[in-house]
A tleap script that builds the chain and sets N, CA, C and O, in Angstrom:
source leaprc.protein.ff14SB
mol = sequence {
  NMET THR PRO ASP PRO LEU GLU GLU LEU ARG
  ASP ARG LEU ARG ALA THR GLN GLU ALA ALA
  GLU ARG LEU ALA GLY ASP ILE PRO ALA GLN
  GLY PHE ALA ALA PRO GLN ASP GLY GLU ALA
  THR ALA ARG GLU VAL GLN ALA LEU VAL ALA
  VAL LEU HIE THR LEU ARG ALA ALA VAL PRO
  GLU GLU LEU TRP ASN GLN VAL ARG GLU VAL
  VAL ARG GLN LEU LEU LEU LEU LEU ARG ALA
  LEU VAL ASP LEU ILE VAL ASP ARG LEU SER
  ALA GLY PRO ALA ARG ALA ALA GLU GLY PRO
  VAL VAL GLN ASP ILE PRO ILE CALA
}
set mol.1.N position { 129.953 135.227 54.085 }
set mol.1.CA position { 129.789 134.031 54.886 }
set mol.1.C position { 129.014 134.381 56.164 }
set mol.1.O position { 129.335 135.358 56.840 }
set mol.2.N position { 128.009 133.591 56.484 }
set mol.2.CA position { 127.194 133.842 57.678 }
set mol.2.C position { 127.912 133.336 58.915 }
set mol.2.O position { 128.476 132.242 58.911 }
set mol.3.N position { 127.890 134.136 59.977 }
set mol.3.CA position { 128.542 133.681 61.206 }
set mol.3.C position { 127.773 132.507 61.818 }
set mol.3.O position { 126.542 132.481 61.822 }
set mol.4.N position { 128.519 131.559 62.322 }
set mol.4.CA position { 127.936 130.373 62.957 }
set mol.4.C position { 127.543 130.735 64.390 }
set mol.4.O position { 128.403 131.111 65.186 }
set mol.5.N position { 126.234 130.625 64.735 }
set mol.5.CA position { 125.823 131.006 66.096 }
set mol.5.C position { 126.482 130.156 67.176 }
set mol.5.O position { 126.759 130.651 68.269 }
set mol.6.N position { 126.735 128.891 66.884 }
set mol.6.CA position { 127.386 128.041 67.886 }
set mol.6.C position { 128.842 128.450 68.094 }
set mol.6.O position { 129.347 128.399 69.216 }
set mol.7.N position { 129.512 128.852 67.027 }
set mol.7.CA position { 130.898 129.316 67.173 }
set mol.7.C position { 130.938 130.616 67.970 }
set mol.7.O position { 131.828 130.822 68.795 }
set mol.8.N position { 129.955 131.497 67.711 }
set mol.8.CA position { 129.867 132.733 68.477 }
set mol.8.C position { 129.616 132.432 69.956 }
set mol.8.O position { 130.194 133.070 70.836 }
set mol.9.N position { 128.747 131.453 70.219 }
set mol.9.CA position { 128.457 131.050 71.593 }
set mol.9.C position { 129.720 130.504 72.258 }
set mol.9.O position { 130.012 130.837 73.407 }
set mol.10.N position { 130.463 129.672 71.543 }
set mol.10.CA position { 131.719 129.130 72.101 }
set mol.10.C position { 132.687 130.253 72.456 }
set mol.10.O position { 133.309 130.236 73.518 }
set mol.11.N position { 132.810 131.239 71.546 }
set mol.11.CA position { 133.717 132.357 71.804 }
set mol.11.C position { 133.287 133.145 73.039 }
set mol.11.O position { 134.118 133.527 73.864 }
set mol.12.N position { 131.990 133.380 73.156 }
set mol.12.CA position { 131.498 134.133 74.323 }
set mol.12.C position { 131.668 133.335 75.611 }
set mol.12.O position { 132.032 133.892 76.646 }
set mol.13.N position { 131.406 132.031 75.547 }
set mol.13.CA position { 131.605 131.194 76.733 }
set mol.13.C position { 133.073 131.192 77.154 }
set mol.13.O position { 133.387 131.285 78.341 }
set mol.14.N position { 133.960 131.086 76.179 }
set mol.14.CA position { 135.397 131.104 76.471 }
set mol.14.C position { 135.793 132.437 77.115 }
set mol.14.O position { 136.532 132.460 78.100 }
set mol.15.N position { 135.300 133.539 76.554 }
set mol.15.CA position { 135.613 134.861 77.114 }
set mol.15.C position { 135.049 135.014 78.515 }
set mol.15.O position { 135.695 135.592 79.389 }
set mol.16.N position { 133.847 134.499 78.731 }
set mol.16.CA position { 133.237 134.587 80.060 }
set mol.16.C position { 134.001 133.753 81.073 }
set mol.16.O position { 134.202 134.179 82.211 }
set mol.17.N position { 134.429 132.562 80.663 }
set mol.17.CA position { 135.203 131.714 81.566 }
set mol.17.C position { 136.517 132.392 81.948 }
set mol.17.O position { 136.910 132.376 83.115 }
set mol.18.N position { 137.191 132.983 80.971 }
set mol.18.CA position { 138.443 133.673 81.256 }
set mol.18.C position { 138.204 134.851 82.201 }
set mol.18.O position { 138.988 135.083 83.122 }
set mol.19.N position { 137.128 135.587 81.973 }
set mol.19.CA position { 136.809 136.722 82.836 }
set mol.19.C position { 136.487 136.248 84.249 }
set mol.19.O position { 136.905 136.876 85.223 }
set mol.20.N position { 135.745 135.140 84.371 }
set mol.20.CA position { 135.407 134.612 85.694 }
set mol.20.C position { 136.670 134.158 86.425 }
set mol.20.O position { 136.793 134.361 87.633 }
set mol.21.N position { 137.599 133.549 85.708 }
set mol.21.CA position { 138.852 133.127 86.334 }
set mol.21.C position { 139.667 134.333 86.799 }
set mol.21.O position { 140.283 134.301 87.864 }
set mol.22.N position { 139.665 135.394 85.993 }
set mol.22.CA position { 140.362 136.621 86.400 }
set mol.22.C position { 139.730 137.198 87.656 }
set mol.22.O position { 140.428 137.591 88.591 }
set mol.23.N position { 138.384 137.246 87.669 }
set mol.23.CA position { 137.689 137.785 88.834 }
set mol.23.C position { 137.948 136.941 90.077 }
set mol.23.O position { 138.141 137.479 91.166 }
set mol.24.N position { 137.952 135.634 89.918 }
set mol.24.CA position { 138.180 134.755 91.065 }
set mol.24.C position { 139.570 134.986 91.648 }
set mol.24.O position { 139.760 134.885 92.860 }
set mol.25.N position { 140.527 135.291 90.807 }
set mol.25.CA position { 141.877 135.565 91.290 }
set mol.25.C position { 142.002 136.921 91.957 }
set mol.25.O position { 142.932 137.153 92.730 }
set mol.26.N position { 141.065 137.826 91.660 }
set mol.26.CA position { 141.124 139.186 92.203 }
set mol.26.C position { 140.352 139.367 93.504 }
set mol.26.O position { 140.373 140.452 94.085 }
set mol.27.N position { 139.676 138.328 93.970 }
set mol.27.CA position { 138.871 138.467 95.187 }
set mol.27.C position { 139.795 138.602 96.389 }
set mol.27.O position { 140.648 137.741 96.607 }
set mol.28.N position { 139.644 139.663 97.171 }
set mol.28.CA position { 140.506 139.838 98.342 }
set mol.28.C position { 140.192 138.808 99.431 }
set mol.28.O position { 139.154 138.147 99.393 }
set mol.29.N position { 141.081 138.684 100.378 }
set mol.29.CA position { 140.941 137.687 101.443 }
set mol.29.C position { 139.666 137.889 102.256 }
set mol.29.O position { 139.139 136.927 102.815 }
set mol.30.N position { 139.163 139.115 102.334 }
set mol.30.CA position { 137.949 139.373 103.101 }
set mol.30.C position { 136.716 138.814 102.403 }
set mol.30.O position { 135.661 138.693 103.026 }
set mol.31.N position { 136.829 138.470 101.121 }
set mol.31.CA position { 135.707 137.893 100.407 }
set mol.31.C position { 134.820 138.899 99.702 }
set mol.31.O position { 133.750 138.540 99.211 }
set mol.32.N position { 135.243 140.153 99.643 }
set mol.32.CA position { 134.449 141.145 98.921 }
set mol.32.C position { 135.402 142.036 98.144 }
set mol.32.O position { 136.571 142.183 98.501 }
set mol.33.N position { 134.887 142.622 97.084 }
set mol.33.CA position { 135.713 143.451 96.219 }
set mol.33.C position { 135.699 144.899 96.697 }
set mol.33.O position { 134.764 145.336 97.367 }
set mol.34.N position { 136.730 145.620 96.349 }
set mol.34.CA position { 136.821 147.037 96.681 }
set mol.34.C position { 135.851 147.821 95.796 }
set mol.34.O position { 135.507 147.354 94.711 }
set mol.35.N position { 135.402 149.003 96.235 }
set mol.35.CA position { 134.430 149.783 95.455 }
set mol.35.C position { 134.891 150.084 94.023 }
set mol.35.O position { 134.059 150.133 93.116 }
set mol.36.N position { 136.180 150.283 93.801 }
set mol.36.CA position { 136.652 150.608 92.455 }
set mol.36.C position { 136.534 149.426 91.498 }
set mol.36.O position { 136.658 149.600 90.286 }
set mol.37.N position { 136.297 148.227 92.026 }
set mol.37.CA position { 136.129 147.054 91.179 }
set mol.37.C position { 134.706 146.920 90.648 }
set mol.37.O position { 134.412 145.983 89.906 }
set mol.38.N position { 133.832 147.831 91.014 }
set mol.38.CA position { 132.428 147.760 90.611 }
set mol.38.C position { 132.230 147.786 89.104 }
set mol.38.O position { 131.395 147.053 88.574 }
set mol.39.N position { 132.994 148.629 88.409 }
set mol.39.CA position { 132.851 148.720 86.954 }
set mol.39.C position { 133.262 147.418 86.284 }
set mol.39.O position { 132.589 146.946 85.368 }
set mol.40.N position { 134.365 146.840 86.740 }
set mol.40.CA position { 134.820 145.570 86.160 }
set mol.40.C position { 133.796 144.472 86.411 }
set mol.40.O position { 133.516 143.655 85.535 }
set mol.41.N position { 133.249 144.465 87.604 }
set mol.41.CA position { 132.239 143.460 87.930 }
set mol.41.C position { 130.999 143.647 87.070 }
set mol.41.O position { 130.427 142.669 86.587 }
set mol.42.N position { 130.584 144.879 86.874 }
set mol.42.CA position { 129.411 145.153 86.038 }
set mol.42.C position { 129.652 144.678 84.608 }
set mol.42.O position { 128.750 144.114 83.989 }
set mol.43.N position { 130.850 144.895 84.075 }
set mol.43.CA position { 131.166 144.436 82.721 }
set mol.43.C position { 131.118 142.916 82.634 }
set mol.43.O position { 130.645 142.358 81.645 }
set mol.44.N position { 131.610 142.252 83.675 }
set mol.44.CA position { 131.605 140.790 83.667 }
set mol.44.C position { 130.186 140.236 83.744 }
set mol.44.O position { 129.863 139.241 83.096 }
set mol.45.N position { 129.350 140.883 84.536 }
set mol.45.CA position { 127.948 140.449 84.619 }
set mol.45.C position { 127.263 140.676 83.279 }
set mol.45.O position { 126.481 139.836 82.834 }
set mol.46.N position { 127.549 141.797 82.636 }
set mol.46.CA position { 126.983 142.054 81.315 }
set mol.46.C position { 127.434 141.003 80.306 }
set mol.46.O position { 126.651 140.588 79.453 }
set mol.47.N position { 128.695 140.570 80.397 }
set mol.47.CA position { 129.193 139.523 79.503 }
set mol.47.C position { 128.452 138.212 79.744 }
set mol.47.O position { 128.110 137.503 78.797 }
set mol.48.N position { 128.205 137.894 81.004 }
set mol.48.CA position { 127.471 136.679 81.326 }
set mol.48.C position { 126.046 136.750 80.794 }
set mol.48.O position { 125.535 135.764 80.262 }
set mol.49.N position { 125.410 137.886 80.930 }
set mol.49.CA position { 124.046 138.056 80.409 }
set mol.49.C position { 124.047 137.925 78.886 }
set mol.49.O position { 123.132 137.332 78.313 }
set mol.50.N position { 125.058 138.470 78.238 }
set mol.50.CA position { 125.147 138.350 76.774 }
set mol.50.C position { 125.290 136.891 76.360 }
set mol.50.O position { 124.699 136.466 75.368 }
set mol.51.N position { 126.070 136.123 77.114 }
set mol.51.CA position { 126.217 134.692 76.818 }
set mol.51.C position { 124.881 133.983 76.972 }
set mol.51.O position { 124.514 133.150 76.144 }
set mol.52.N position { 124.160 134.312 78.028 }
set mol.52.CA position { 122.851 133.687 78.242 }
set mol.52.C position { 121.876 134.041 77.121 }
set mol.52.O position { 121.099 133.191 76.687 }
set mol.53.N position { 121.908 135.284 76.651 }
set mol.53.CA position { 121.040 135.676 75.540 }
set mol.53.C position { 121.416 134.922 74.266 }
set mol.53.O position { 120.535 134.490 73.523 }
set mol.54.N position { 122.699 134.762 74.009 }
set mol.54.CA position { 123.142 134.018 72.832 }
set mol.54.C position { 122.729 132.562 72.937 }
set mol.54.O position { 122.270 131.964 71.964 }
set mol.55.N position { 122.895 132.000 74.118 }
set mol.55.CA position { 122.479 130.616 74.343 }
set mol.55.C position { 120.979 130.481 74.123 }
set mol.55.O position { 120.528 129.520 73.499 }
set mol.56.N position { 120.216 131.421 74.622 }
set mol.56.CA position { 118.757 131.385 74.472 }
set mol.56.C position { 118.377 131.429 73.002 }
set mol.56.O position { 117.439 130.748 72.589 }
set mol.57.N position { 119.089 132.220 72.203 }
set mol.57.CA position { 118.775 132.336 70.782 }
set mol.57.C position { 119.167 131.073 70.011 }
set mol.57.O position { 118.559 130.760 68.987 }
set mol.58.N position { 120.181 130.344 70.499 }
set mol.58.CA position { 120.670 129.164 69.780 }
set mol.58.C position { 119.919 127.885 70.143 }
set mol.58.O position { 119.969 126.912 69.390 }
set mol.59.N position { 119.231 127.866 71.272 }
set mol.59.CA position { 118.558 126.658 71.745 }
set mol.59.C position { 117.105 126.669 71.277 }
set mol.59.O position { 116.426 127.690 71.384 }
set mol.60.N position { 116.622 125.532 70.758 }
set mol.60.CA position { 115.214 125.470 70.333 }
set mol.60.C position { 114.263 125.714 71.508 }
set mol.60.O position { 114.601 125.439 72.660 }
set mol.61.N position { 113.081 126.231 71.203 }
set mol.61.CA position { 112.100 126.603 72.228 }
set mol.61.C position { 111.730 125.424 73.125 }
set mol.61.O position { 111.647 125.580 74.343 }
set mol.62.N position { 111.508 124.249 72.539 }
set mol.62.CA position { 111.111 123.084 73.335 }
set mol.62.C position { 112.206 122.705 74.335 }
set mol.62.O position { 111.911 122.397 75.490 }
set mol.63.N position { 113.461 122.725 73.899 }
set mol.63.CA position { 114.565 122.408 74.796 }
set mol.63.C position { 114.696 123.473 75.883 }
set mol.63.O position { 114.962 123.155 77.043 }
set mol.64.N position { 114.508 124.732 75.505 }
set mol.64.CA position { 114.592 125.819 76.479 }
set mol.64.C position { 113.525 125.655 77.556 }
set mol.64.O position { 113.790 125.891 78.734 }
set mol.65.N position { 112.309 125.248 77.152 }
set mol.65.CA position { 111.240 125.018 78.124 }
set mol.65.C position { 111.605 123.883 79.075 }
set mol.65.O position { 111.320 123.958 80.270 }
set mol.66.N position { 112.233 122.838 78.550 }
set mol.66.CA position { 112.653 121.720 79.396 }
set mol.66.C position { 113.728 122.166 80.379 }
set mol.66.O position { 113.693 121.794 81.552 }
set mol.67.N position { 114.672 122.954 79.912 }
set mol.67.CA position { 115.733 123.467 80.794 }
set mol.67.C position { 115.119 124.338 81.883 }
set mol.67.O position { 115.495 124.237 83.051 }
set mol.68.N position { 114.181 125.189 81.502 }
set mol.68.CA position { 113.528 126.060 82.467 }
set mol.68.C position { 112.775 125.237 83.528 }
set mol.68.O position { 112.785 125.588 84.708 }
set mol.69.N position { 112.134 124.155 83.109 }
set mol.69.CA position { 111.409 123.306 84.053 }
set mol.69.C position { 112.369 122.591 85.005 }
set mol.69.O position { 112.080 122.457 86.194 }
set mol.70.N position { 113.504 122.133 84.487 }
set mol.70.CA position { 114.502 121.482 85.341 }
set mol.70.C position { 115.032 122.473 86.379 }
set mol.70.O position { 115.171 122.127 87.552 }
set mol.71.N position { 115.326 123.691 85.955 }
set mol.71.CA position { 115.816 124.708 86.889 }
set mol.71.C position { 114.752 125.008 87.937 }
set mol.71.O position { 115.073 125.177 89.113 }
set mol.72.N position { 113.479 125.076 87.521 }
set mol.72.CA position { 112.392 125.326 88.465 }
set mol.72.C position { 112.310 124.207 89.506 }
set mol.72.O position { 112.135 124.472 90.695 }
set mol.73.N position { 112.437 122.954 89.052 }
set mol.73.CA position { 112.386 121.819 89.970 }
set mol.73.C position { 113.576 121.840 90.937 }
set mol.73.O position { 113.424 121.531 92.119 }
set mol.74.N position { 114.748 122.202 90.435 }
set mol.74.CA position { 115.927 122.298 91.310 }
set mol.74.C position { 115.745 123.389 92.359 }
set mol.74.O position { 116.131 123.214 93.515 }
set mol.75.N position { 115.159 124.510 91.958 }
set mol.75.CA position { 114.920 125.584 92.925 }
set mol.75.C position { 113.895 125.171 93.973 }
set mol.75.O position { 114.033 125.527 95.144 }
set mol.76.N position { 112.867 124.423 93.568 }
set mol.76.CA position { 111.895 123.919 94.539 }
set mol.76.C position { 112.551 122.954 95.519 }
set mol.76.O position { 112.262 122.984 96.715 }
set mol.77.N position { 113.438 122.096 95.008 }
set mol.77.CA position { 114.169 121.177 95.875 }
set mol.77.C position { 115.047 121.953 96.853 }
set mol.77.O position { 115.094 121.632 98.041 }
set mol.78.N position { 115.732 122.959 96.362 }
set mol.78.CA position { 116.588 123.776 97.220 }
set mol.78.C position { 115.760 124.466 98.300 }
set mol.78.O position { 116.172 124.527 99.458 }
set mol.79.N position { 114.591 124.987 97.920 }
set mol.79.CA position { 113.722 125.641 98.901 }
set mol.79.C position { 113.260 124.649 99.965 }
set mol.79.O position { 113.209 124.990 101.147 }
set mol.80.N position { 112.922 123.419 99.556 }
set mol.80.CA position { 112.492 122.403 100.516 }
set mol.80.C position { 113.624 122.049 101.477 }
set mol.80.O position { 113.391 121.859 102.671 }
set mol.81.N position { 114.846 121.961 100.959 }
set mol.81.CA position { 115.991 121.659 101.822 }
set mol.81.C position { 116.255 122.791 102.809 }
set mol.81.O position { 116.542 122.547 103.981 }
set mol.82.N position { 116.157 124.015 102.337 }
set mol.82.CA position { 116.359 125.160 103.237 }
set mol.82.C position { 115.279 125.171 104.316 }
set mol.82.O position { 115.579 125.406 105.487 }
set mol.83.N position { 114.024 124.917 103.932 }
set mol.83.CA position { 112.942 124.865 104.917 }
set mol.83.C position { 113.200 123.785 105.954 }
set mol.83.O position { 112.982 124.006 107.145 }
set mol.84.N position { 113.663 122.619 105.517 }
set mol.84.CA position { 113.957 121.519 106.439 }
set mol.84.C position { 115.064 121.911 107.413 }
set mol.84.O position { 114.957 121.651 108.612 }
set mol.85.N position { 116.105 122.521 106.914 }
set mol.85.CA position { 117.223 122.928 107.771 }
set mol.85.C position { 116.771 123.995 108.768 }
set mol.85.O position { 117.139 123.948 109.942 }
set mol.86.N position { 115.974 124.954 108.299 }
set mol.86.CA position { 115.475 126.007 109.200 }
set mol.86.C position { 114.598 125.391 110.280 }
set mol.86.O position { 114.704 125.767 111.447 }
set mol.87.N position { 113.732 124.450 109.911 }
set mol.87.CA position { 112.881 123.781 110.904 }
set mol.87.C position { 113.715 123.060 111.950 }
set mol.87.O position { 113.422 123.136 113.143 }
set mol.88.N position { 114.745 122.367 111.510 }
set mol.88.CA position { 115.585 121.635 112.457 }
set mol.88.C position { 116.369 122.574 113.356 }
set mol.88.O position { 116.557 122.295 114.540 }
set mol.89.N position { 116.825 123.680 112.800 }
set mol.89.CA position { 117.547 124.654 113.621 }
set mol.89.C position { 116.604 125.330 114.615 }
set mol.89.O position { 116.999 125.632 115.742 }
set mol.90.N position { 115.365 125.565 114.202 }
set mol.90.CA position { 114.385 126.203 115.080 }
set mol.90.C position { 113.990 125.299 116.238 }
set mol.90.O position { 113.677 125.778 117.327 }
set mol.91.N position { 114.006 124.001 116.003 }
set mol.91.CA position { 113.578 123.052 117.023 }
set mol.91.C position { 114.595 122.954 118.152 }
set mol.91.O position { 114.254 122.495 119.242 }
set mol.92.N position { 115.797 123.362 117.925 }
set mol.92.CA position { 116.826 123.305 118.958 }
set mol.92.C position { 117.576 121.980 118.924 }
set mol.92.O position { 117.155 121.037 118.255 }
set mol.93.N position { 118.685 121.915 119.645 }
set mol.93.CA position { 119.535 120.720 119.597 }
set mol.93.C position { 118.884 119.483 120.205 }
set mol.93.O position { 119.156 118.373 119.747 }
set mol.94.N position { 118.028 119.634 121.227 }
set mol.94.CA position { 117.416 118.463 121.853 }
set mol.94.C position { 116.510 117.739 120.868 }
set mol.94.O position { 116.531 116.511 120.792 }
set mol.95.N position { 115.716 118.488 120.116 }
set mol.95.CA position { 114.796 117.879 119.150 }
set mol.95.C position { 115.560 117.260 117.995 }
set mol.95.O position { 115.184 116.193 117.510 }
set mol.96.N position { 116.621 117.906 117.548 }
set mol.96.CA position { 117.407 117.374 116.440 }
set mol.96.C position { 118.073 116.062 116.831 }
set mol.96.O position { 118.206 115.165 116.000 }
set mol.97.N position { 118.491 115.941 118.081 }
set mol.97.CA position { 119.159 114.718 118.539 }
set mol.97.C position { 118.169 113.570 118.682 }
set mol.97.O position { 118.535 112.406 118.518 }
set mol.98.N position { 116.913 113.897 118.988 }
set mol.98.CA position { 115.903 112.863 119.160 }
set mol.98.C position { 115.575 112.156 117.863 }
set mol.98.O position { 115.222 110.977 117.882 }
set mol.99.N position { 115.679 112.827 116.758 }
set mol.99.CA position { 115.302 112.251 115.483 }
set mol.99.C position { 113.839 112.525 115.193 }
set mol.99.O position { 113.196 113.306 115.895 }
set mol.100.N position { 113.320 111.890 114.172 }
set mol.100.CA position { 111.929 112.150 113.796 }
set mol.100.C position { 110.950 111.586 114.813 }
set mol.100.O position { 111.257 110.620 115.511 }
set mol.101.N position { 109.775 112.188 114.894 }
set mol.101.CA position { 108.725 111.701 115.777 }
set mol.101.C position { 108.087 110.491 115.121 }
set mol.101.O position { 107.671 110.550 113.964 }
set mol.102.N position { 108.011 109.382 115.868 }
set mol.102.CA position { 107.469 108.128 115.341 }
set mol.102.C position { 106.208 107.778 116.115 }
set mol.102.O position { 106.162 107.915 117.338 }
set mol.103.N position { 105.187 107.328 115.399 }
set mol.103.CA position { 103.934 106.959 116.029 }
set mol.103.C position { 103.659 105.487 115.723 }
set mol.103.O position { 103.750 105.063 114.571 }
set mol.104.N position { 103.324 104.710 116.751 }
set mol.104.CA position { 102.981 103.310 116.550 }
set mol.104.C position { 101.611 103.205 115.918 }
set mol.104.O position { 100.672 103.895 116.314 }
set mol.105.N position { 101.507 102.334 114.932 }
set mol.105.CA position { 100.214 102.078 114.288 }
set mol.105.C position { 99.846 100.618 114.586 }
set mol.105.O position { 100.541 99.706 114.139 }
set mol.106.N position { 98.766 100.392 115.335 }
set mol.106.CA position { 98.402 99.012 115.672 }
set mol.106.C position { 97.938 98.251 114.441 }
set mol.106.O position { 97.218 98.784 113.597 }
set mol.107.N position { 98.361 97.003 114.355 }
set mol.107.CA position { 97.940 96.137 113.258 }
set mol.107.C position { 96.868 95.202 113.804 }
set mol.107.O position { 97.103 94.479 114.772 }
set mol.108.N position { 95.713 95.216 113.196 }
set mol.108.CA position { 94.604 94.416 113.724 }
set mol.108.C position { 94.582 93.030 113.121 }
set mol.108.O position { 93.713 92.225 113.456 }
savepdb mol mol.pdb
quit
């Protein structure tokens, strides 16, 4: 019997979710892991990469291209938002309180 790629993907996603939940519970109050946790973290990242590879193999090329384009657009949006926030922070509090610069346009 041939293994079902979608069932394999479900199993890997389930395992990755369980591993992520375990890791989230192990994060110390300082927000960073101890050096001895490096191996466990590396294994979890490898599991996530394996899930992504399985997903890539199961998804048709056209759909994968669409997903890649959506992610690219989201990253461009995120970059634009970060640029806007940096510009506003650079301008200082007086400029941020003033709001946008408005110019009157005469109507003839």
